[in-house]
N, CA, C and O atoms as a GROMACS GRO file, in nm:
protein
  388
    1MET      N    1   4.899  -0.793  -0.132
    1MET     CA    2   4.890  -0.700  -0.243
    1MET      C    3   4.767  -0.729  -0.328
    1MET      O    4   4.707  -0.638  -0.383
    2PHE      N    5   4.730  -0.856  -0.339
    2PHE     CA    6   4.616  -0.893  -0.424
    2PHE      C    7   4.486  -0.839  -0.366
    2PHE      O    8   4.397  -0.798  -0.440
    3LYS      N    9   4.476  -0.839  -0.231
    3LYS     CA   10   4.353  -0.788  -0.168
    3LYS      C   11   4.339  -0.639  -0.193
    3LYS      O   12   4.229  -0.593  -0.221
    4SER      N   13   4.446  -0.563  -0.184
    4SER     CA   14   4.437  -0.419  -0.205
    4SER      C   15   4.398  -0.389  -0.349
    4SER      O   16   4.327  -0.291  -0.374
    5TRP      N   17   4.440  -0.469  -0.443
    5TRP     CA   18   4.403  -0.450  -0.583
    5TRP      C   19   4.252  -0.470  -0.601
    5TRP      O   20   4.188  -0.396  -0.676
    6LYS      N   21   4.196  -0.570  -0.532
    6LYS     CA   22   4.052  -0.595  -0.541
    6LYS      C   23   3.974  -0.476  -0.485
    6LYS      O   24   3.875  -0.432  -0.544
    7PHE      N   25   4.019  -0.424  -0.370
    7PHE     CA   26   3.951  -0.310  -0.310
    7PHE      C   27   3.962  -0.186  -0.398
    7PHE      O   28   3.868  -0.108  -0.406
    8TRP      N   29   4.075  -0.168  -0.464
    8TRP     CA   30   4.094  -0.054  -0.552
    8TRP      C   31   3.997  -0.063  -0.671
    8TRP      O   32   3.933   0.036  -0.706
    9VAL      N   33   3.986  -0.180  -0.731
    9VAL     CA   34   3.894  -0.198  -0.845
    9VAL      C   35   3.750  -0.180  -0.798
    9VAL      O   36   3.671  -0.115  -0.866
   10LEU      N   37   3.716  -0.235  -0.682
   10LEU     CA   38   3.581  -0.218  -0.629
   10LEU      C   39   3.552  -0.071  -0.601
   10LEU      O   40   3.440  -0.025  -0.627
   11GLY      N   41   3.648   0.002  -0.549
   11GLY     CA   42   3.631   0.145  -0.524
   11GLY      C   43   3.609   0.224  -0.652
   11GLY      O   44   3.526   0.314  -0.656
   12VAL      N   45   3.684   0.191  -0.757
   12VAL     CA   46   3.669   0.260  -0.886
   12VAL      C   47   3.531   0.231  -0.944
   12VAL      O   48   3.466   0.322  -0.995
   13ILE      N   49   3.488   0.107  -0.938
   13ILE     CA   50   3.356   0.071  -0.991
   13ILE      C   51   3.247   0.143  -0.912
   13ILE      O   52   3.150   0.192  -0.970
   14THR      N   53   3.262   0.149  -0.780
   14THR     CA   54   3.164   0.218  -0.696
   14THR      C   55   3.159   0.367  -0.730
   14THR      O   56   3.051   0.424  -0.742
   15CYS      N   57   3.274   0.429  -0.746
   15CYS     CA   58   3.278   0.571  -0.782
   15CYS      C   59   3.213   0.596  -0.918
   15CYS      O   60   3.139   0.693  -0.934
   16LEU      N   61   3.240   0.511  -1.014
   16LEU     CA   62   3.178   0.526  -1.146
   16LEU      C   63   3.027   0.510  -1.137
   16LEU      O   64   2.953   0.583  -1.203
   17PHE      N   65   2.981   0.415  -1.058
   17PHE     CA   66   2.838   0.395  -1.042
   17PHE      C   67   2.772   0.516  -0.978
   17PHE      O   68   2.668   0.562  -1.025
   18VAL      N   69   2.833   0.569  -0.872
   18VAL     CA   70   2.779   0.687  -0.804
   18VAL      C   71   2.778   0.806  -0.900
   18VAL      O   72   2.681   0.882  -0.903
   19LEU      N   73   2.883   0.824  -0.976
   19LEU     CA   74   2.890   0.932  -1.073
   19LEU      C   75   2.782   0.917  -1.178
   19LEU      O   76   2.716   1.015  -1.214
   20PHE      N   77   2.762   0.798  -1.227
   20PHE     CA   78   2.659   0.772  -1.329
   20PHE      C   79   2.520   0.801  -1.274
   20PHE      O   80   2.440   0.866  -1.341
   21VAL      N   81   2.490   0.752  -1.154
   21VAL     CA   82   2.358   0.771  -1.094
   21VAL      C   83   2.333   0.918  -1.063
   21VAL      O   84   2.222   0.968  -1.084
   22SER      N   85   2.433   0.989  -1.014
   22SER     CA   86   2.414   1.129  -0.978
   22SER      C   87   2.398   1.218  -1.101
   22SER      O   88   2.340   1.326  -1.091
   23CYS      N   89   2.447   1.175  -1.215
   23CYS     CA   90   2.434   1.255  -1.337
   23CYS      C   91   2.303   1.231  -1.409
   23CYS      O   92   2.270   1.304  -1.502
   24GLN      N   93   2.227   1.132  -1.369
   24GLN     CA   94   2.100   1.103  -1.434
   24GLN      C   95   1.997   1.206  -1.390
   24GLN      O   96   1.984   1.236  -1.272
   25SER      N   97   1.925   1.259  -1.486
   25SER     CA   98   1.822   1.358  -1.459
   25SER      C   99   1.689   1.285  -1.443
   25SER      O  100   1.657   1.200  -1.526
   26PRO      N  101   1.609   1.317  -1.339
   26PRO     CA  102   1.481   1.249  -1.322
   26PRO      C  103   1.382   1.283  -1.431
   26PRO      O  104   1.292   1.204  -1.460
   27SER      N  105   1.396   1.399  -1.493
   27SER     CA  106   1.307   1.436  -1.602
   27SER      C  107   1.391   1.506  -1.708
   27SER      O  108   1.494   1.566  -1.676
   28PRO      N  109   1.349   1.499  -1.833
   28PRO     CA  110   1.428   1.563  -1.938
   28PRO      C  111   1.433   1.714  -1.919
   28PRO      O  112   1.337   1.776  -1.873
   29VAL      N  113   1.545   1.770  -1.954
   29VAL     CA  114   1.563   1.914  -1.940
   29VAL      C  115   1.500   1.980  -2.062
   29VAL      O  116   1.529   1.943  -2.176
   30VAL      N  117   1.415   2.076  -2.037
   30VAL     CA  118   1.348   2.146  -2.146
   30VAL      C  119   1.434   2.263  -2.187
   30VAL      O  120   1.468   2.348  -2.105
   31GLN      N  121   1.469   2.266  -2.313
   31GLN     CA  122   1.549   2.375  -2.365
   31GLN      C  123   1.460   2.496  -2.388
   31GLN      O  124   1.347   2.480  -2.435
   32PRO      N  125   1.507   2.614  -2.356
   32PRO     CA  126   1.425   2.733  -2.382
   32PRO      C  127   1.405   2.750  -2.533
   32PRO      O  128   1.492   2.716  -2.613
   33SER      N  129   1.291   2.801  -2.568
   33SER     CA  130   1.261   2.817  -2.710
   33SER      C  131   1.345   2.930  -2.767
   33SER      O  132   1.392   3.018  -2.694
   34SER      N  133   1.362   2.927  -2.897
   34SER     CA  134   1.444   3.029  -2.962
   34SER      C  135   1.362   3.153  -2.995
   34SER      O  136   1.414   3.245  -3.058
   35VAL      N  137   1.235   3.158  -2.955
   35VAL     CA  138   1.151   3.274  -2.978
   35VAL      C  139   1.196   3.384  -2.884
   35VAL      O  140   1.204   3.362  -2.763
   36PRO      N  141   1.224   3.503  -2.935
   36PRO     CA  142   1.268   3.611  -2.845
   36PRO      C  143   1.154   3.656  -2.756
   36PRO      O  144   1.037   3.654  -2.795
   37LEU      N  145   1.189   3.695  -2.636
   37LEU     CA  146   1.091   3.743  -2.541
   37LEU      C  147   1.047   3.883  -2.579
   37LEU      O  148   1.128   3.963  -2.626
   38PRO      N  149   0.919   3.915  -2.559
   38PRO     CA  150   0.873   4.050  -2.594
   38PRO      C  151   0.934   4.153  -2.501
   38PRO      O  152   0.966   4.125  -2.385
   39ASN      N  153   0.949   4.272  -2.553
   39ASN     CA  154   1.002   4.381  -2.471
   39ASN      C  155   0.900   4.419  -2.365
   39ASN      O  156   0.780   4.398  -2.383
   40SER      N  157   0.948   4.475  -2.256
   40SER     CA  158   0.857   4.512  -2.148
   40SER      C  159   0.770   4.632  -2.186
   40SER      O  160   0.667   4.655  -2.124
   41SER      N  161   0.812   4.710  -2.289
   41SER     CA  162   0.733   4.825  -2.329
   41SER      C  163   0.608   4.785  -2.407
   41SER      O  164   0.514   4.864  -2.418
   42VAL      N  165   0.605   4.664  -2.459
   42VAL     CA  166   0.491   4.617  -2.534
   42VAL      C  167   0.393   4.556  -2.436
   42VAL      O  168   0.429   4.466  -2.359
   43SER      N  169   0.269   4.602  -2.437
   43SER     CA  170   0.171   4.550  -2.343
   43SER      C  171   0.119   4.415  -2.393
   43SER      O  172   0.104   4.396  -2.514
   44PRO      N  173   0.091   4.323  -2.302
   44PRO     CA  174   0.040   4.193  -2.343
   44PRO      C  175  -0.102   4.208  -2.397
   44PRO      O  176  -0.174   4.299  -2.357
   45PRO      N  177  -0.142   4.119  -2.488
   45PRO     CA  178  -0.277   4.128  -2.542
   45PRO      C  179  -0.380   4.104  -2.432
   45PRO      O  180  -0.360   4.023  -2.342
   46VAL      N  181  -0.489   4.176  -2.441
   46VAL     CA  182  -0.595   4.164  -2.343
   46VAL      C  183  -0.684   4.048  -2.384
   46VAL      O  184  -0.731   4.041  -2.498
   47THR      N  185  -0.707   3.958  -2.291
   47THR     CA  186  -0.793   3.844  -2.318
   47THR      C  187  -0.910   3.848  -2.222
   47THR      O  188  -0.900   3.898  -2.110
   48SER      N  189  -1.020   3.795  -2.268
   48SER     CA  190  -1.136   3.791  -2.181
   48SER      C  191  -1.118   3.680  -2.078
   48SER      O  192  -1.058   3.577  -2.109
   49PRO      N  193  -1.170   3.699  -1.959
   49PRO     CA  194  -1.155   3.594  -1.857
   49PRO      C  195  -1.229   3.468  -1.900
   49PRO      O  196  -1.340   3.474  -1.954
   50ILE      N  197  -1.168   3.356  -1.875
   50ILE     CA  198  -1.228   3.228  -1.909
   50ILE      C  199  -1.310   3.182  -1.790
   50ILE      O  200  -1.266   3.186  -1.675
   51ALA      N  201  -1.431   3.139  -1.820
   51ALA     CA  202  -1.518   3.092  -1.712
   51ALA      C  203  -1.459   2.964  -1.655
   51ALA      O  204  -1.429   2.870  -1.729
   52SER      N  205  -1.441   2.961  -1.524
   52SER     CA  206  -1.385   2.842  -1.462
   52SER      C  207  -1.492   2.734  -1.453
   52SER      O  208  -1.610   2.765  -1.435
   53PRO      N  209  -1.453   2.611  -1.467
   53PRO     CA  210  -1.551   2.503  -1.457
   53PRO      C  211  -1.611   2.498  -1.316
   53PRO      O  212  -1.549   2.540  -1.219
   54SER      N  213  -1.731   2.447  -1.310
   54SER     CA  214  -1.796   2.439  -1.180
   54SER      C  215  -1.720   2.342  -1.090
   54SER      O  216  -1.668   2.241  -1.138
   55PRO      N  217  -1.712   2.372  -0.962
   55PRO     CA  218  -1.636   2.283  -0.872
   55PRO      C  219  -1.702   2.146  -0.865
   55PRO      O  220  -1.824   2.132  -0.868
   56VAL      N  221  -1.617   2.047  -0.857
   56VAL     CA  222  -1.664   1.909  -0.849
   56VAL      C  223  -1.700   1.879  -0.705
   56VAL      O  224  -1.621   1.902  -0.613
   57ALA      N  225  -1.818   1.827  -0.686
   57ALA     CA  226  -1.861   1.791  -0.551
   57ALA      C  227  -1.782   1.668  -0.506
   57ALA      O  228  -1.781   1.566  -0.574
   58SER      N  229  -1.718   1.680  -0.392
   58SER     CA  230  -1.641   1.567  -0.341
   58SER      C  231  -1.709   1.512  -0.217
   58SER      O  232  -1.784   1.580  -0.148
   59ALA      N  233  -1.681   1.388  -0.194
   59ALA     CA  234  -1.738   1.322  -0.076
   59ALA      C  235  -1.675   1.382   0.049
   59ALA      O  236  -1.557   1.419   0.046
   60PRO      N  237  -1.749   1.391   0.158
   60PRO     CA  238  -1.690   1.445   0.280
   60PRO      C  239  -1.580   1.352   0.333
   60PRO      O  240  -1.584   1.231   0.311
   61THR      N  241  -1.485   1.410   0.401
   61THR     CA  242  -1.376   1.334   0.458
   61THR      C  243  -1.429   1.243   0.567
   61THR      O  244  -1.498   1.289   0.658
   62PRO      N  245  -1.397   1.114   0.560
   62PRO     CA  246  -1.450   1.023   0.663
   62PRO      C  247  -1.384   1.049   0.798
   62PRO      O  248  -1.268   1.088   0.806
   63VAL      N  249  -1.459   1.027   0.902
   63VAL     CA  250  -1.409   1.042   1.038
   63VAL      C  251  -1.350   0.907   1.080
   63VAL      O  252  -1.416   0.804   1.069
   64VAL      N  253  -1.228   0.910   1.128
   64VAL     CA  254  -1.159   0.788   1.166
   64VAL      C  255  -1.137   0.789   1.317
   64VAL      O  256  -1.082   0.884   1.372
   65SER      N  257  -1.180   0.683   1.380
   65SER     CA  258  -1.159   0.669   1.523
   65SER      C  259  -1.022   0.608   1.547
   65SER      O  260  -0.987   0.506   1.487
   66GLY      N  261  -0.945   0.670   1.632
   66GLY     CA  262  -0.811   0.620   1.662
   66GLY      C  263  -0.814   0.483   1.726
   66GLY      O  264  -0.732   0.396   1.693
   67GLU      N  265  -0.908   0.463   1.818
   67GLU     CA  266  -0.917   0.333   1.885
   67GLU      C  267  -0.956   0.223   1.787
   67GLU      O  268  -0.902   0.113   1.791
   68ARG      N  269  -1.049   0.255   1.698
   68ARG     CA  270  -1.095   0.155   1.601
   68ARG      C  271  -0.982   0.120   1.503
   68ARG      O  272  -0.964   0.004   1.468
   69LEU      N  273  -0.908   0.222   1.460
   69LEU     CA  274  -0.797   0.198   1.369
   69LEU      C  275  -0.692   0.111   1.434
   69LEU      O  276  -0.641   0.017   1.372
   70LEU      N  277  -0.658   0.139   1.559
   70LEU     CA  278  -0.559   0.059   1.629
   70LEU      C  279  -0.609  -0.083   1.651
   70LEU      O  280  -0.531  -0.178   1.640
   71ALA      N  281  -0.738  -0.099   1.681
   71ALA     CA  282  -0.794  -0.233   1.698
   71ALA      C  283  -0.788  -0.312   1.567
   71ALA      O  284  -0.757  -0.430   1.568
   72ASP      N  285  -0.818  -0.245   1.454
   72ASP     CA  286  -0.810  -0.313   1.325
   72ASP      C  287  -0.667  -0.353   1.292
   72ASP      O  288  -0.642  -0.463   1.243
   73LEU      N  289  -0.573  -0.264   1.320
   73LEU     CA  290  -0.433  -0.297   1.295
   73LEU      C  291  -0.386  -0.414   1.380
   73LEU      O  292  -0.316  -0.503   1.331
   74ASN      N  293  -0.426  -0.415   1.506
   74ASN     CA  294  -0.387  -0.526   1.593
   74ASN      C  295  -0.452  -0.657   1.548
   74ASN      O  296  -0.390  -0.763   1.557
   75THR      N  297  -0.576  -0.650   1.501
   75THR     CA  298  -0.644  -0.770   1.456
   75THR      C  299  -0.578  -0.826   1.329
   75THR      O  300  -0.570  -0.948   1.311
   76LEU      N  301  -0.533  -0.738   1.242
   76LEU     CA  302  -0.473  -0.782   1.115
   76LEU      C  303  -0.322  -0.801   1.125
   76LEU      O  304  -0.255  -0.820   1.023
   77ASP      N  305  -0.268  -0.797   1.245
   77ASP     CA  306  -0.124  -0.812   1.264
   77ASP      C  307  -0.086  -0.960   1.273
   77ASP      O  308  -0.055  -1.011   1.381
   78PHE      N  309  -0.090  -1.027   1.160
   78PHE     CA  310  -0.046  -1.166   1.153
   78PHE      C  311   0.008  -1.191   1.012
   78PHE      O  312  -0.025  -1.118   0.918
   79GLU      N  313   0.089  -1.294   0.999
   79GLU     CA  314   0.146  -1.326   0.868
   79GLU      C  315   0.037  -1.375   0.775
   79GLU      O  316  -0.053  -1.448   0.815
   80ARG      N  317   0.048  -1.335   0.649
   80ARG     CA  318  -0.052  -1.374   0.549
   80ARG      C  319   0.019  -1.437   0.430
   80ARG      O  320   0.021  -1.379   0.321
   81TYR      N  321   0.076  -1.554   0.451
   81TYR     CA  322   0.147  -1.622   0.344
   81TYR      C  323   0.064  -1.734   0.282
   81TYR      O  324   0.079  -1.762   0.163
   82THR      N  325  -0.020  -1.795   0.358
   82THR     CA  326  -0.098  -1.906   0.305
   82THR      C  327  -0.235  -1.856   0.259
   82THR      O  328  -0.276  -1.745   0.293
   83ALA      N  329  -0.303  -1.938   0.183
   83ALA     CA  330  -0.436  -1.902   0.134
   83ALA      C  331  -0.533  -1.883   0.250
   83ALA      O  332  -0.619  -1.795   0.245
   84ALA      N  333  -0.521  -1.965   0.354
   84ALA     CA  334  -0.611  -1.954   0.469
   84ALA      C  335  -0.589  -1.822   0.542
   84ALA      O  336  -0.686  -1.757   0.584
   85GLU      N  337  -0.463  -1.782   0.558
   85GLU     CA  338  -0.433  -1.655   0.625
   85GLU      C  339  -0.483  -1.536   0.542
   85GLU      O  340  -0.536  -1.440   0.597
   86LEU      N  341  -0.465  -1.543   0.411
   86LEU     CA  342  -0.515  -1.438   0.324
   86LEU      C  343  -0.667  -1.428   0.331
   86LEU      O  344  -0.723  -1.319   0.336
   87GLN      N  345  -0.733  -1.543   0.331
   87GLN     CA  346  -0.879  -1.545   0.338
   87GLN      C  347  -0.927  -1.489   0.472
   87GLN      O  348  -1.028  -1.419   0.477
   88ARG      N  349  -0.855  -1.519   0.580
   88ARG     CA  350  -0.890  -1.466   0.712
   88ARG      C  351  -0.885  -1.313   0.711
   88ARG      O  352  -0.973  -1.247   0.766
   89ALA      N  353  -0.781  -1.256   0.650
   89ALA     CA  354  -0.768  -1.111   0.642
   89ALA      C  355  -0.878  -1.052   0.555
   89ALA      O  356  -0.937  -0.950   0.591
   90ARG      N  357  -0.905  -1.114   0.440
   90ARG     CA  358  -1.011  -1.064   0.352
   90ARG      C  359  -1.146  -1.067   0.421
   90ARG      O  360  -1.225  -0.973   0.408
   91THR      N  361  -1.173  -1.173   0.492
   91THR     CA  362  -1.302  -1.185   0.562
   91THR      C  363  -1.314  -1.077   0.668
   91THR      O  364  -1.421  -1.017   0.682
   92TYR      N  365  -1.208  -1.050   0.743
   92TYR     CA  366  -1.213  -0.946   0.846
   92TYR      C  367  -1.237  -0.810   0.782
   92TYR      O  368  -1.319  -0.732   0.832
   93ILE      N  369  -1.167  -0.781   0.674
   93ILE     CA  370  -1.181  -0.650   0.609
   93ILE      C  371  -1.322  -0.634   0.553
   93ILE      O  372  -1.380  -0.526   0.560
   94ALA      N  373  -1.378  -0.742   0.496
   94ALA     CA  374  -1.511  -0.733   0.437
   94ALA      C  375  -1.619  -0.715   0.543
   94ALA      O  376  -1.721  -0.650   0.517
   95THR      N  377  -1.598  -0.771   0.661
   95THR     CA  378  -1.702  -0.764   0.763
   95THR      C  379  -1.675  -0.656   0.869
   95THR      O  380  -1.758  -0.637   0.958
   96ALA      N  381  -1.564  -0.588   0.863
   96ALA     CA  382  -1.525  -0.493   0.967
   96ALA      C  383  -1.595  -0.359   0.957
   96ALA      O  384  -1.582  -0.277   1.048
   97SER      N  385  -1.667  -0.333   0.854
   97SER     CA  386  -1.730  -0.202   0.839
   97SER      C  387  -1.852  -0.197   0.924
   97SER      O  388  -1.920  -0.095   0.927
   0.00000   0.00000   0.00000
């Protein structure tokens, strides 16, 4: 009987946790403003078009070789827990270009 009581309490705590997490909102809910919406018979004010900013020049997308990427991944596929292992990875990355 004591074991079933523990499972019952654990189940209740789990349900409460799930309920609490599911009720949390990821972002605050924005309440609609109390300003009444204009009637559809009223035309919106005419505004002049705003000049859009000039497009920002971006760097071209780099071309990636699949074989080179796989070779780099295989070369860097080792544990990096010690300072020597970390330095080995840093050295490879710095000289691999």
